[in-house]
N, C-alpha and C positions, 0 to 999 in steps of 0.2 A: 156332329154326336159321333163318336168312336163307335165303329161297328165291334160286334162279338169277336171277329174273327182279329180284330187288330187289338185288343187289350193287352198290357203287359204281360198277364199271364200266358195268354195265347201266343205272344210272339216269342216268351221264353219256351213254351211246350214245341213249337213248330222247329226253333233252332236247335232245341236239345235233340229233337228227333233226326234233325239231319246231322249233328254230331254223332248220335248212339249208332246211326245205321251207316255211316261214312259216306252221305251224300256230300257232306264236305271231306275230300278226299285225304288220306293219310299225307301228312306234311303241308297240306295246303295252306296257305295264308288266307284269313279271313279280312275281306276288304269291307269294313263296316257301312261304309257309304252304298256299295252295291248290294249287299245285304239288306239294308233298310228298304232300298229301289225294288228289291225281289219280292218284299214282304209288304210292299205298300204303306211304310210306316216311316216315322220320323226316326233320327239316329237314337234319340234318348232310351226308348224301350229295349231297342238292339244294344245299345251299349251297357244297361243294367242287365239284360238276359246274358250276354258274354261274359261279364265279370262274375256271375253266379254259376253260369254252366263251367267255367273255368275253374272255380273254387271246387266243384263236384270232380274234377278230374277228366272231364270230357272235352277240353280243349287246354293247349298249352301257351301259358303267357309269357312272353318273354319283353323285358324291359325296352322301352323306346321302339319295339317292333309290332306291339299290339299281340293278336291271337293266330295260333295255327291249329289246325286239325290235330289232333293225337296220333300216333303211329299205330299201324298193325302190327302189333310186336310180340312176338312169341313169351318171351319172358314174362312180360307183364300179364298176358292171357293166362299163364301158367300161374304165376301169383294168385291172380283172381280166383282160378279155380281152387287152390289150395286153401286160400280164405274162405272160399264159399263150402268147402268141406267142414270147415271148422265151426262155421257159423250155423250150419244145417243140423249137424250133429248134436250142437246146443239147442237147437231148436226142439229135434225130437226126444231129447231129454226131459225137457219141460213139458212137453205134451204129454208124454207116458204119464208124468205125475198129476198134471191139471187139467186136462180135456176130459169132458164127461162123456159118458156112453153115448149120449143125444147128439153131442157135436161131432164125433168120430162117424156116427150113422150117416149124418150130414154130409160130411166129407167123401165119404164112401158113395153116397147117391150123387154125388157131383162128377165124380172121376166117372162113374159108369157111363154117364152121359157122353162122355169124350173118349172113346176108347177106337176110334177110327185110325187106320193106316192110311198116311197122306199118299195120293197117287199125283197129284199136281203141286205145284210151287204154292198155289193159294191155298192147299188144304195144310200144307207144311206151316205154312205162315200162321193160320189159324190155331194148328196144333202148339206151336212155340207160345202163342198167346195164352192158350189153356195151361200148358205146362207151366209158365210163370204163376198164373192165376192159383194154380194148385199151391205151389211152394209159399207162395203168400197166405193163402188161406192156412196153411199147416203153421206158418209163422204167427200168424193172429192168434191161435189156438194156444200158444206158449205164453200167452198173458202177459209178455213183456214189448213194449212199444220199440225198445232199442233193437231188438231182434228183427223185428218187422221193418223196421226202417233198413237194416243193414241187408236183408233179403232184397227188398225192393231195389237197394242201390247196385247189388253185385248183378242182379238180373239185366238191369240197363247195360252195366259194363261189359257184359259178356254175350249180349243179345246177338249181335253180329254172330260172333263164332258159333253159337248154339245154333242160329238159322243155318249157316253153311254145312253145319254136322247134318240137322234133319234133311237138307236138300241133298245132300251127298249120298246118305245112307238110308233113304226112304224106305226103301223095302225091308231094310233090316230093323227098323225102328222098333225097340222095346219099350213097352210102358210097364215100368215097375211099380207106378202108383198104387194099384189095386193091393199089391202085396205088401207095400209100405204100410197101408192103411190096416190090413188085415193084423199086421204084428203090432200095431200100435193099439188096436181094439183086444188084442190079446194081452197088452201090457209086457209084451216081450222086448224089452230094451236091448238086449244083446240082438237079436235078429234085426230090429229095426236100424240098429246103427250099421249093422253087416250090409243090410240093404240099400241104405242112403249112401253109404260109401261107396258101393258098386255102381250105383244109379249116377254118382256125379263122375267117377272114374272113367265111366264108357265114353264120356264126351270128353274128358281130358286126355286120353290116349291118343286122339286125333287132332290134336290141336295144331302140331308143326305142319301136317300136310293141310291142313283147312286154312292156315295163315297164307301159304302159297296160293290156294285157290281162292282165297278172298280178294286178292288183288285183281284176279279175272273178273269176278263178281262186281266189284266195286266200279271197273273201268268199262264193263260190256253188259251193262243192265241194272243192276242192283233193285232187283223186285222188293226187298226187305223195305229201302228207301221209298219206294213207289206206294208200297202198302201203309207206311206210316205216314204219309203225307196224306194220302187219300182218306185214312181216318181222321186225321185233325181237320180236314176242309171239309167234312161231310156235315 
């Protein structure tokens, strides 16, 4: 009987985590046989997972050569931040219109529980996780599944860059979430849009330097990949 750790869904989740955190290093060719052996599964769920993950943009598929890990590319990351800014602004416009006062109060309570300044890599990892959760909760309040799907996707695709930013600027990390929620509660759309734009731009401005630092992280530790693997194997 197949263990829960080896179901097709779990194989997909584990390989996707390897791709999003660059456990599969930039440009590295994916050896399907070795990957199946590493995960303790047959090649079939691995092949299915690779097809799906490549279609989602986390692996590069080359005819007659199989799959390779995506590059850590400045231009692509900047494109993703630009896309994220557009999506998130669309989200807050709808939230201003559609979210109830009670829903916004619950969102405010959620962020009040998580306003710590990270002092260690582990704390920074949890802060990243909570930051993603905030943006997904916000998207859910827009009442449009396509926005929520887009936010989840872009969170995954820029996760590594955001982790590097949190790690490198730990002491200067600014939590804009309370201000954003207060502006939403006041139904002040102009202020919400300005705050959200600034919130995203603070990360975007560091992308070029972070990309250089990213290679050092990938080849000399990669705490984000360790964290993701531990969570999936728990």
